[in-house]
CHARMM-style PDB file with segment names, atoms N, HN, CA, C and O in Angstrom:
ATOM      1  N   MET     1     -21.037 -21.863   4.174  1.00  0.00      PROA
ATOM      2  CA  MET     1     -20.580 -21.855   5.549  1.00  0.00      PROA
ATOM      3  C   MET     1     -20.174 -20.432   5.906  1.00  0.00      PROA
ATOM      4  O   MET     1     -19.084 -19.980   5.557  1.00  0.00      PROA
ATOM      5  N   GLY     2     -21.051 -19.740   6.598  1.00  0.00      PROA
ATOM      6  HN  GLY     2     -21.937 -20.108   6.882  1.00  0.00      PROA
ATOM      7  CA  GLY     2     -20.782 -18.365   6.963  1.00  0.00      PROA
ATOM      8  C   GLY     2     -20.705 -18.201   8.461  1.00  0.00      PROA
ATOM      9  O   GLY     2     -20.683 -19.175   9.214  1.00  0.00      PROA
ATOM     10  N   LEU     3     -20.665 -16.962   8.876  1.00  0.00      PROA
ATOM     11  HN  LEU     3     -20.683 -16.171   8.265  1.00  0.00      PROA
ATOM     12  CA  LEU     3     -20.624 -16.667  10.301  1.00  0.00      PROA
ATOM     13  C   LEU     3     -22.041 -16.652  10.865  1.00  0.00      PROA
ATOM     14  O   LEU     3     -22.985 -16.226  10.199  1.00  0.00      PROA
ATOM     15  N   SER     4     -22.170 -17.112  12.068  1.00  0.00      PROA
ATOM     16  HN  SER     4     -21.404 -17.458  12.608  1.00  0.00      PROA
ATOM     17  CA  SER     4     -23.485 -17.165  12.698  1.00  0.00      PROA
ATOM     18  C   SER     4     -23.842 -15.798  13.260  1.00  0.00      PROA
ATOM     19  O   SER     4     -22.991 -15.100  13.811  1.00  0.00      PROA
ATOM     20  N   GLU     5     -25.098 -15.426  13.116  1.00  0.00      PROA
ATOM     21  HN  GLU     5     -25.790 -15.993  12.668  1.00  0.00      PROA
ATOM     22  CA  GLU     5     -25.541 -14.150  13.672  1.00  0.00      PROA
ATOM     23  C   GLU     5     -25.688 -14.229  15.193  1.00  0.00      PROA
ATOM     24  O   GLU     5     -25.836 -13.204  15.859  1.00  0.00      PROA
ATOM     25  N   PHE     6     -25.648 -15.438  15.735  1.00  0.00      PROA
ATOM     26  HN  PHE     6     -25.528 -16.270  15.194  1.00  0.00      PROA
ATOM     27  CA  PHE     6     -25.787 -15.621  17.175  1.00  0.00      PROA
ATOM     28  C   PHE     6     -24.446 -15.764  17.884  1.00  0.00      PROA
ATOM     29  O   PHE     6     -24.413 -15.928  19.103  1.00  0.00      PROA
ATOM     30  N   ASP     7     -23.348 -15.704  17.150  1.00  0.00      PROA
ATOM     31  HN  ASP     7     -23.375 -15.570  16.159  1.00  0.00      PROA
ATOM     32  CA  ASP     7     -22.010 -15.848  17.723  1.00  0.00      PROA
ATOM     33  C   ASP     7     -21.609 -14.545  18.419  1.00  0.00      PROA
ATOM     34  O   ASP     7     -21.483 -13.518  17.752  1.00  0.00      PROA
ATOM     35  N   PRO     8     -21.406 -14.556  19.738  1.00  0.00      PROA
ATOM     36  CA  PRO     8     -21.056 -13.303  20.436  1.00  0.00      PROA
ATOM     37  C   PRO     8     -19.666 -12.782  20.055  1.00  0.00      PROA
ATOM     38  O   PRO     8     -19.427 -11.576  20.122  1.00  0.00      PROA
ATOM     39  N   ALA     9     -18.763 -13.652  19.664  1.00  0.00      PROA
ATOM     40  HN  ALA     9     -18.957 -14.631  19.610  1.00  0.00      PROA
ATOM     41  CA  ALA     9     -17.423 -13.201  19.278  1.00  0.00      PROA
ATOM     42  C   ALA     9     -17.452 -12.459  17.948  1.00  0.00      PROA
ATOM     43  O   ALA     9     -16.595 -11.613  17.691  1.00  0.00      PROA
ATOM     44  N   ASP    10     -18.411 -12.764  17.116  1.00  0.00      PROA
ATOM     45  HN  ASP    10     -19.106 -13.452  17.325  1.00  0.00      PROA
ATOM     46  CA  ASP    10     -18.501 -12.133  15.804  1.00  0.00      PROA
ATOM     47  C   ASP    10     -18.904 -10.671  15.906  1.00  0.00      PROA
ATOM     48  O   ASP    10     -18.531  -9.876  15.043  1.00  0.00      PROA
ATOM     49  N   ARG    11     -19.632 -10.305  16.904  1.00  0.00      PROA
ATOM     50  HN  ARG    11     -19.935 -10.951  17.605  1.00  0.00      PROA
ATOM     51  CA  ARG    11     -20.085  -8.921  17.061  1.00  0.00      PROA
ATOM     52  C   ARG    11     -18.941  -7.967  17.380  1.00  0.00      PROA
ATOM     53  O   ARG    11     -18.994  -6.790  17.023  1.00  0.00      PROA
ATOM     54  N   GLU    12     -17.917  -8.464  18.046  1.00  0.00      PROA
ATOM     55  HN  GLU    12     -17.874  -9.420  18.336  1.00  0.00      PROA
ATOM     56  CA  GLU    12     -16.788  -7.625  18.450  1.00  0.00      PROA
ATOM     57  C   GLU    12     -15.702  -7.573  17.386  1.00  0.00      PROA
ATOM     58  O   GLU    12     -14.810  -6.727  17.454  1.00  0.00      PROA
ATOM     59  N   ARG    13     -15.765  -8.451  16.421  1.00  0.00      PROA
ATOM     60  HN  ARG    13     -16.489  -9.138  16.365  1.00  0.00      PROA
ATOM     61  CA  ARG    13     -14.733  -8.554  15.387  1.00  0.00      PROA
ATOM     62  C   ARG    13     -14.854  -7.403  14.401  1.00  0.00      PROA
ATOM     63  O   ARG    13     -15.947  -7.089  13.930  1.00  0.00      PROA
ATOM     64  N   VAL    14     -13.715  -6.772  14.092  1.00  0.00      PROA
ATOM     65  HN  VAL    14     -12.828  -7.027  14.475  1.00  0.00      PROA
ATOM     66  CA  VAL    14     -13.675  -5.687  13.122  1.00  0.00      PROA
ATOM     67  C   VAL    14     -13.089  -6.245  11.825  1.00  0.00      PROA
ATOM     68  O   VAL    14     -12.156  -7.048  11.852  1.00  0.00      PROA
ATOM     69  N   SER    15     -13.634  -5.821  10.712  1.00  0.00      PROA
ATOM     70  HN  SER    15     -14.391  -5.168  10.690  1.00  0.00      PROA
ATOM     71  CA  SER    15     -13.129  -6.326   9.443  1.00  0.00      PROA
ATOM     72  C   SER    15     -11.685  -5.864   9.222  1.00  0.00      PROA
ATOM     73  O   SER    15     -11.269  -4.820   9.726  1.00  0.00      PROA
ATOM     74  N   TRP    16     -10.931  -6.662   8.458  1.00  0.00      PROA
ATOM     75  HN  TRP    16     -11.269  -7.509   8.049  1.00  0.00      PROA
ATOM     76  CA  TRP    16      -9.501  -6.406   8.285  1.00  0.00      PROA
ATOM     77  C   TRP    16      -9.233  -5.151   7.468  1.00  0.00      PROA
ATOM     78  O   TRP    16      -8.160  -4.563   7.598  1.00  0.00      PROA
ATOM     79  N   ASN    17     -10.169  -4.722   6.634  1.00  0.00      PROA
ATOM     80  HN  ASN    17     -11.042  -5.200   6.529  1.00  0.00      PROA
ATOM     81  CA  ASN    17      -9.936  -3.561   5.799  1.00  0.00      PROA
ATOM     82  C   ASN    17     -10.804  -2.364   6.191  1.00  0.00      PROA
ATOM     83  O   ASN    17     -11.081  -1.496   5.363  1.00  0.00      PROA
ATOM     84  N   ALA    18     -11.225  -2.321   7.439  1.00  0.00      PROA
ATOM     85  HN  ALA    18     -11.000  -3.026   8.112  1.00  0.00      PROA
ATOM     86  CA  ALA    18     -12.076  -1.232   7.891  1.00  0.00      PROA
ATOM     87  C   ALA    18     -11.307   0.086   7.860  1.00  0.00      PROA
ATOM     88  O   ALA    18     -10.182   0.164   8.354  1.00  0.00      PROA
ATOM     89  N   GLY    19     -11.901   1.099   7.291  1.00  0.00      PROA
ATOM     90  HN  GLY    19     -12.815   1.035   6.890  1.00  0.00      PROA
ATOM     91  CA  GLY    19     -11.300   2.422   7.248  1.00  0.00      PROA
ATOM     92  C   GLY    19     -10.329   2.632   6.098  1.00  0.00      PROA
ATOM     93  O   GLY    19      -9.783   3.725   5.950  1.00  0.00      PROA
ATOM     94  N   GLY    20     -10.106   1.625   5.293  1.00  0.00      PROA
ATOM     95  HN  GLY    20     -10.551   0.737   5.413  1.00  0.00      PROA
ATOM     96  CA  GLY    20      -9.176   1.754   4.160  1.00  0.00      PROA
ATOM     97  C   GLY    20      -9.881   2.311   2.939  1.00  0.00      PROA
ATOM     98  O   GLY    20     -11.108   2.397   2.891  1.00  0.00      PROA
ATOM     99  N   LYS    21      -9.089   2.684   1.964  1.00  0.00      PROA
ATOM    100  HN  LYS    21      -8.092   2.615   2.003  1.00  0.00      PROA
ATOM    101  CA  LYS    21      -9.647   3.196   0.719  1.00  0.00      PROA
ATOM    102  C   LYS    21     -10.060   2.030  -0.161  1.00  0.00      PROA
ATOM    103  O   LYS    21      -9.352   1.026  -0.243  1.00  0.00      PROA
ATOM    104  N   ASN    22     -11.178   2.156  -0.804  1.00  0.00      PROA
ATOM    105  HN  ASN    22     -11.753   2.971  -0.738  1.00  0.00      PROA
ATOM    106  CA  ASN    22     -11.681   1.125  -1.703  1.00  0.00      PROA
ATOM    107  C   ASN    22     -11.554   1.611  -3.132  1.00  0.00      PROA
ATOM    108  O   ASN    22     -11.457   2.812  -3.386  1.00  0.00      PROA
ATOM    109  N   GLY    23     -11.556   0.684  -4.052  1.00  0.00      PROA
ATOM    110  HN  GLY    23     -11.635  -0.291  -3.846  1.00  0.00      PROA
ATOM    111  CA  GLY    23     -11.533   1.035  -5.463  1.00  0.00      PROA
ATOM    112  C   GLY    23     -10.184   0.788  -6.098  1.00  0.00      PROA
ATOM    113  O   GLY    23      -9.259   0.276  -5.467  1.00  0.00      PROA
ATOM    114  N   ALA    24     -10.092   1.165  -7.367  1.00  0.00      PROA
ATOM    115  HN  ALA    24     -10.843   1.581  -7.879  1.00  0.00      PROA
ATOM    116  CA  ALA    24      -8.874   0.947  -8.135  1.00  0.00      PROA
ATOM    117  C   ALA    24      -7.786   1.929  -7.719  1.00  0.00      PROA
ATOM    118  O   ALA    24      -8.064   3.063  -7.328  1.00  0.00      PROA
ATOM    119  N   LYS    25      -6.551   1.469  -7.812  1.00  0.00      PROA
ATOM    120  HN  LYS    25      -6.326   0.548  -8.129  1.00  0.00      PROA
ATOM    121  CA  LYS    25      -5.423   2.336  -7.506  1.00  0.00      PROA
ATOM    122  C   LYS    25      -5.059   3.149  -8.737  1.00  0.00      PROA
ATOM    123  O   LYS    25      -5.419   2.787  -9.858  1.00  0.00      PROA
ATOM    124  N   ARG    26      -4.352   4.236  -8.526  1.00  0.00      PROA
ATOM    125  HN  ARG    26      -4.060   4.530  -7.616  1.00  0.00      PROA
ATOM    126  CA  ARG    26      -3.915   5.061  -9.636  1.00  0.00      PROA
ATOM    127  C   ARG    26      -2.811   4.340 -10.400  1.00  0.00      PROA
ATOM    128  O   ARG    26      -2.029   3.577  -9.832  1.00  0.00      PROA
ATOM    129  N   ALA    27      -2.771   4.600 -11.693  1.00  0.00      PROA
ATOM    130  HN  ALA    27      -3.406   5.219 -12.155  1.00  0.00      PROA
ATOM    131  CA  ALA    27      -1.750   3.985 -12.532  1.00  0.00      PROA
ATOM    132  C   ALA    27      -0.388   4.606 -12.220  1.00  0.00      PROA
ATOM    133  O   ALA    27      -0.297   5.765 -11.815  1.00  0.00      PROA
ATOM    134  N   LEU    28       0.663   3.816 -12.415  1.00  0.00      PROA
ATOM    135  HN  LEU    28       0.589   2.875 -12.744  1.00  0.00      PROA
ATOM    136  CA  LEU    28       2.012   4.338 -12.208  1.00  0.00      PROA
ATOM    137  C   LEU    28       2.352   5.335 -13.303  1.00  0.00      PROA
ATOM    138  O   LEU    28       1.939   5.180 -14.453  1.00  0.00      PROA
ATOM    139  N   LYS    29       3.100   6.346 -12.938  1.00  0.00      PROA
ATOM    140  HN  LYS    29       3.436   6.471 -12.004  1.00  0.00      PROA
ATOM    141  CA  LYS    29       3.557   7.313 -13.926  1.00  0.00      PROA
ATOM    142  C   LYS    29       4.733   6.711 -14.687  1.00  0.00      PROA
ATOM    143  O   LYS    29       5.385   5.779 -14.217  1.00  0.00      PROA
ATOM    144  N   LEU    30       4.989   7.258 -15.863  1.00  0.00      PROA
ATOM    145  HN  LEU    30       4.459   8.015 -16.245  1.00  0.00      PROA
ATOM    146  CA  LEU    30       6.064   6.748 -16.698  1.00  0.00      PROA
ATOM    147  C   LEU    30       7.410   6.830 -15.980  1.00  0.00      PROA
ATOM    148  O   LEU    30       8.242   5.932 -16.107  1.00  0.00      PROA
ATOM    149  N   ARG    31       7.615   7.889 -15.239  1.00  0.00      PROA
ATOM    150  HN  ARG    31       6.939   8.618 -15.136  1.00  0.00      PROA
ATOM    151  CA  ARG    31       8.867   8.062 -14.489  1.00  0.00      PROA
ATOM    152  C   ARG    31       9.034   6.973 -13.421  1.00  0.00      PROA
ATOM    153  O   ARG    31      10.140   6.483 -13.193  1.00  0.00      PROA
ATOM    154  N   GLN    32       7.938   6.606 -12.780  1.00  0.00      PROA
ATOM    155  HN  GLN    32       7.039   7.004 -12.965  1.00  0.00      PROA
ATOM    156  CA  GLN    32       7.986   5.571 -11.750  1.00  0.00      PROA
ATOM    157  C   GLN    32       8.297   4.207 -12.350  1.00  0.00      PROA
ATOM    158  O   GLN    32       9.076   3.441 -11.782  1.00  0.00      PROA
ATOM    159  N   THR    33       7.693   3.899 -13.493  1.00  0.00      PROA
ATOM    160  HN  THR    33       7.060   4.522 -13.954  1.00  0.00      PROA
ATOM    161  CA  THR    33       7.958   2.605 -14.117  1.00  0.00      PROA
ATOM    162  C   THR    33       9.409   2.496 -14.557  1.00  0.00      PROA
ATOM    163  O   THR    33      10.020   1.437 -14.417  1.00  0.00      PROA
ATOM    164  N   TRP    34       9.967   3.580 -15.089  1.00  0.00      PROA
ATOM    165  HN  TRP    34       9.471   4.440 -15.203  1.00  0.00      PROA
ATOM    166  CA  TRP    34      11.370   3.542 -15.492  1.00  0.00      PROA
ATOM    167  C   TRP    34      12.292   3.439 -14.295  1.00  0.00      PROA
ATOM    168  O   TRP    34      13.349   2.815 -14.386  1.00  0.00      PROA
ATOM    169  N   ALA    35      11.919   4.036 -13.180  1.00  0.00      PROA
ATOM    170  HN  ALA    35      11.061   4.544 -13.106  1.00  0.00      PROA
ATOM    171  CA  ALA    35      12.727   3.933 -11.965  1.00  0.00      PROA
ATOM    172  C   ALA    35      12.743   2.493 -11.449  1.00  0.00      PROA
ATOM    173  O   ALA    35      13.776   2.005 -10.992  1.00  0.00      PROA
ATOM    174  N   ILE    36      11.604   1.820 -11.524  1.00  0.00      PROA
ATOM    175  HN  ILE    36      10.764   2.216 -11.896  1.00  0.00      PROA
ATOM    176  CA  ILE    36      11.524   0.417 -11.101  1.00  0.00      PROA
ATOM    177  C   ILE    36      12.354  -0.451 -12.033  1.00  0.00      PROA
ATOM    178  O   ILE    36      13.110  -1.311 -11.581  1.00  0.00      PROA
ATOM    179  N   ARG    37      12.212  -0.223 -13.346  1.00  0.00      PROA
ATOM    180  HN  ARG    37      11.597   0.476 -13.713  1.00  0.00      PROA
ATOM    181  CA  ARG    37      12.984  -0.996 -14.319  1.00  0.00      PROA
ATOM    182  C   ARG    37      14.480  -0.834 -14.091  1.00  0.00      PROA
ATOM    183  O   ARG    37      15.224  -1.815 -14.098  1.00  0.00      PROA
ATOM    184  N   PHE    38      14.918   0.402 -13.890  1.00  0.00      PROA
ATOM    185  HN  PHE    38      14.313   1.199 -13.884  1.00  0.00      PROA
ATOM    186  CA  PHE    38      16.341   0.668 -13.691  1.00  0.00      PROA
ATOM    187  C   PHE    38      16.843  -0.005 -12.418  1.00  0.00      PROA
ATOM    188  O   PHE    38      17.935  -0.574 -12.400  1.00  0.00      PROA
ATOM    189  N   SER    39      16.052   0.060 -11.364  1.00  0.00      PROA
ATOM    190  HN  SER    39      15.165   0.522 -11.378  1.00  0.00      PROA
ATOM    191  CA  SER    39      16.450  -0.550 -10.098  1.00  0.00      PROA
ATOM    192  C   SER    39      16.577  -2.071 -10.237  1.00  0.00      PROA
ATOM    193  O   SER    39      17.527  -2.669  -9.731  1.00  0.00      PROA
ATOM    194  N   LEU    40      15.618  -2.685 -10.922  1.00  0.00      PROA
ATOM    195  HN  LEU    40      14.846  -2.199 -11.332  1.00  0.00      PROA
ATOM    196  CA  LEU    40      15.679  -4.135 -11.119  1.00  0.00      PROA
ATOM    197  C   LEU    40      16.875  -4.515 -11.982  1.00  0.00      PROA
ATOM    198  O   LEU    40      17.543  -5.515 -11.716  1.00  0.00      PROA
ATOM    199  N   TYR    41      17.148  -3.720 -13.014  1.00  0.00      PROA
ATOM    200  HN  TYR    41      16.606  -2.908 -13.230  1.00  0.00      PROA
ATOM    201  CA  TYR    41      18.298  -3.990 -13.881  1.00  0.00      PROA
ATOM    202  C   TYR    41      19.604  -3.839 -13.110  1.00  0.00      PROA
ATOM    203  O   TYR    41      20.525  -4.640 -13.271  1.00  0.00      PROA
ATOM    204  N   GLN    42      19.676  -2.817 -12.281  1.00  0.00      PROA
ATOM    205  HN  GLN    42      18.928  -2.167 -12.151  1.00  0.00      PROA
ATOM    206  CA  GLN    42      20.894  -2.535 -11.521  1.00  0.00      PROA
ATOM    207  C   GLN    42      21.204  -3.646 -10.522  1.00  0.00      PROA
ATOM    208  O   GLN    42      22.372  -3.949 -10.278  1.00  0.00      PROA
ATOM    209  N   HSD    43      20.176  -4.250  -9.945  1.00  0.00      PROA
ATOM    210  HN  HSD    43      19.228  -4.004 -10.143  1.00  0.00      PROA
ATOM    211  CA  HSD    43      20.364  -5.308  -8.958  1.00  0.00      PROA
ATOM    212  C   HSD    43      20.430  -6.694  -9.596  1.00  0.00      PROA
ATOM    213  O   HSD    43      20.530  -7.701  -8.894  1.00  0.00      PROA
ATOM    214  N   GLY    44      20.375  -6.744 -10.923  1.00  0.00      PROA
ATOM    215  HN  GLY    44      20.294  -5.927 -11.493  1.00  0.00      PROA
ATOM    216  CA  GLY    44      20.505  -8.020 -11.615  1.00  0.00      PROA
ATOM    217  C   GLY    44      19.302  -8.928 -11.502  1.00  0.00      PROA
ATOM    218  O   GLY    44      19.440 -10.146 -11.619  1.00  0.00      PROA
ATOM    219  N   ARG    45      18.143  -8.378 -11.281  1.00  0.00      PROA
ATOM    220  HN  ARG    45      18.031  -7.389 -11.186  1.00  0.00      PROA
ATOM    221  CA  ARG    45      16.920  -9.181 -11.130  1.00  0.00      PROA
ATOM    222  C   ARG    45      16.181  -9.234 -12.468  1.00  0.00      PROA
ATOM    223  O   ARG    45      15.141  -8.601 -12.654  1.00  0.00      PROA
ATOM    224  N   ILE    46      16.744  -9.999 -13.380  1.00  0.00      PROA
ATOM    225  HN  ILE    46      17.588 -10.513 -13.229  1.00  0.00      PROA
ATOM    226  CA  ILE    46      16.239 -10.072 -14.747  1.00  0.00      PROA
ATOM    227  C   ILE    46      14.828 -10.670 -14.789  1.00  0.00      PROA
ATOM    228  O   ILE    46      13.959 -10.190 -15.516  1.00  0.00      PROA
ATOM    229  N   ARG    47      14.619 -11.721 -13.999  1.00  0.00      PROA
ATOM    230  HN  ARG    47      15.325 -12.111 -13.408  1.00  0.00      PROA
ATOM    231  CA  ARG    47      13.308 -12.385 -14.002  1.00  0.00      PROA
ATOM    232  C   ARG    47      12.215 -11.430 -13.543  1.00  0.00      PROA
ATOM    233  O   ARG    47      11.143 -11.381 -14.147  1.00  0.00      PROA
ATOM    234  N   ASP    48      12.473 -10.668 -12.477  1.00  0.00      PROA
ATOM    235  HN  ASP    48      13.343 -10.708 -11.986  1.00  0.00      PROA
ATOM    236  CA  ASP    48      11.475  -9.724 -11.982  1.00  0.00      PROA
ATOM    237  C   ASP    48      11.215  -8.613 -12.998  1.00  0.00      PROA
ATOM    238  O   ASP    48      10.086  -8.146 -13.149  1.00  0.00      PROA
ATOM    239  N   ARG    49      12.276  -8.196 -13.692  1.00  0.00      PROA
ATOM    240  HN  ARG    49      13.193  -8.575 -13.569  1.00  0.00      PROA
ATOM    241  CA  ARG    49      12.096  -7.154 -14.708  1.00  0.00      PROA
ATOM    242  C   ARG    49      11.252  -7.675 -15.869  1.00  0.00      PROA
ATOM    243  O   ARG    49      10.419  -6.947 -16.408  1.00  0.00      PROA
ATOM    244  N   LEU    50      11.464  -8.924 -16.250  1.00  0.00      PROA
ATOM    245  HN  LEU    50      12.141  -9.516 -15.812  1.00  0.00      PROA
ATOM    246  CA  LEU    50      10.648  -9.495 -17.315  1.00  0.00      PROA
ATOM    247  C   LEU    50       9.176  -9.566 -16.917  1.00  0.00      PROA
ATOM    248  O   LEU    50       8.295  -9.278 -17.727  1.00  0.00      PROA
ATOM    249  N   PHE    51       8.913  -9.950 -15.667  1.00  0.00      PROA
ATOM    250  HN  PHE    51       9.629 -10.184 -15.009  1.00  0.00      PROA
ATOM    251  CA  PHE    51       7.523  -9.987 -15.201  1.00  0.00      PROA
ATOM    252  C   PHE    51       6.919  -8.583 -15.138  1.00  0.00      PROA
ATOM    253  O   PHE    51       5.736  -8.405 -15.428  1.00  0.00      PROA
ATOM    254  N   LEU    52       7.711  -7.601 -14.768  1.00  0.00      PROA
ATOM    255  HN  LEU    52       8.672  -7.745 -14.532  1.00  0.00      PROA
ATOM    256  CA  LEU    52       7.225  -6.215 -14.755  1.00  0.00      PROA
ATOM    257  C   LEU    52       6.870  -5.770 -16.166  1.00  0.00      PROA
ATOM    258  O   LEU    52       5.817  -5.172 -16.387  1.00  0.00      PROA
ATOM    259  N   ASP    53       7.748  -6.062 -17.118  1.00  0.00      PROA
ATOM    260  HN  ASP    53       8.603  -6.548 -16.938  1.00  0.00      PROA
ATOM    261  CA  ASP    53       7.474  -5.694 -18.503  1.00  0.00      PROA
ATOM    262  C   ASP    53       6.235  -6.403 -19.035  1.00  0.00      PROA
ATOM    263  O   ASP    53       5.440  -5.811 -19.765  1.00  0.00      PROA
ATOM    264  N   LEU    54       6.074  -7.667 -18.669  1.00  0.00      PROA
ATOM    265  HN  LEU    54       6.720  -8.147 -18.076  1.00  0.00      PROA
ATOM    266  CA  LEU    54       4.898  -8.419 -19.091  1.00  0.00      PROA
ATOM    267  C   LEU    54       3.624  -7.802 -18.520  1.00  0.00      PROA
ATOM    268  O   LEU    54       2.619  -7.678 -19.219  1.00  0.00      PROA
ATOM    269  N   ALA    55       3.672  -7.420 -17.255  1.00  0.00      PROA
ATOM    270  HN  ALA    55       4.488  -7.521 -16.686  1.00  0.00      PROA
ATOM    271  CA  ALA    55       2.492  -6.822 -16.622  1.00  0.00      PROA
ATOM    272  C   ALA    55       2.156  -5.476 -17.254  1.00  0.00      PROA
ATOM    273  O   ALA    55       0.984  -5.149 -17.439  1.00  0.00      PROA
ATOM    274  N   ILE    56       3.177  -4.699 -17.583  1.00  0.00      PROA
ATOM    275  HN  ILE    56       4.129  -4.964 -17.433  1.00  0.00      PROA
ATOM    276  CA  ILE    56       2.933  -3.401 -18.196  1.00  0.00      PROA
ATOM    277  C   ILE    56       2.372  -3.585 -19.611  1.00  0.00      PROA
ATOM    278  O   ILE    56       1.439  -2.891 -20.014  1.00  0.00      PROA
ATOM    279  N   ASP    57       2.952  -4.526 -20.353  1.00  0.00      PROA
ATOM    280  HN  ASP    57       3.710  -5.090 -20.026  1.00  0.00      PROA
ATOM    281  CA  ASP    57       2.467  -4.795 -21.697  1.00  0.00      PROA
ATOM    282  C   ASP    57       1.044  -5.339 -21.682  1.00  0.00      PROA
ATOM    283  O   ASP    57       0.275  -5.076 -22.606  1.00  0.00      PROA
ATOM    284  N   SER    58       0.687  -6.084 -20.657  1.00  0.00      PROA
ATOM    285  HN  SER    58       1.312  -6.297 -19.905  1.00  0.00      PROA
ATOM    286  CA  SER    58      -0.662  -6.638 -20.538  1.00  0.00      PROA
ATOM    287  C   SER    58      -1.629  -5.660 -19.885  1.00  0.00      PROA
ATOM    288  O   SER    58      -2.820  -5.940 -19.748  1.00  0.00      PROA
ATOM    289  N   LYS    59      -1.104  -4.523 -19.490  1.00  0.00      PROA
ATOM    290  HN  LYS    59      -0.137  -4.296 -19.602  1.00  0.00      PROA
ATOM    291  CA  LYS    59      -1.882  -3.468 -18.818  1.00  0.00      PROA
ATOM    292  C   LYS    59      -2.472  -3.959 -17.491  1.00  0.00      PROA
ATOM    293  O   LYS    59      -3.590  -3.609 -17.113  1.00  0.00      PROA
ATOM    294  N   LEU    60      -1.674  -4.783 -16.800  1.00  0.00      PROA
ATOM    295  HN  LEU    60      -0.766  -5.067 -17.107  1.00  0.00      PROA
ATOM    296  CA  LEU    60      -2.086  -5.257 -15.481  1.00  0.00      PROA
ATOM    297  C   LEU    60      -1.558  -4.307 -14.419  1.00  0.00      PROA
ATOM    298  O   LEU    60      -0.496  -3.704 -14.580  1.00  0.00      PROA
ATOM    299  N   ARG    61      -2.297  -4.182 -13.351  1.00  0.00      PROA
ATOM    300  HN  ARG    61      -3.160  -4.671 -13.220  1.00  0.00      PROA
ATOM    301  CA  ARG    61      -1.840  -3.377 -12.224  1.00  0.00      PROA
ATOM    302  C   ARG    61      -2.026  -4.216 -10.965  1.00  0.00      PROA
ATOM    303  O   ARG    61      -2.926  -5.051 -10.877  1.00  0.00      PROA
ATOM    304  N   GLY    62      -1.153  -3.971  -9.995  1.00  0.00      PROA
ATOM    305  HN  GLY    62      -0.421  -3.293 -10.066  1.00  0.00      PROA
ATOM    306  CA  GLY    62      -1.350  -4.702  -8.761  1.00  0.00      PROA
ATOM    307  C   GLY    62      -0.212  -5.132  -8.021  1.00  0.00      PROA
ATOM    308  OT1 GLY    62      -0.359  -5.754  -6.969  1.00  0.00      PROA
TER     309      GLY     62
END
């Protein structure tokens, strides 16, 4: 189920990511990761810090 080529409204529609950068993002620097960890620890967000550590250990980005 796609868009019809005969739909006049479809011709005027602009894609949501038009003009944006494509591709993978740059990895966080070590200083940035420690700043995030410290901020989460300072605000008492233990669960979020654990998920951050899990993502870093799994080498996930996003």
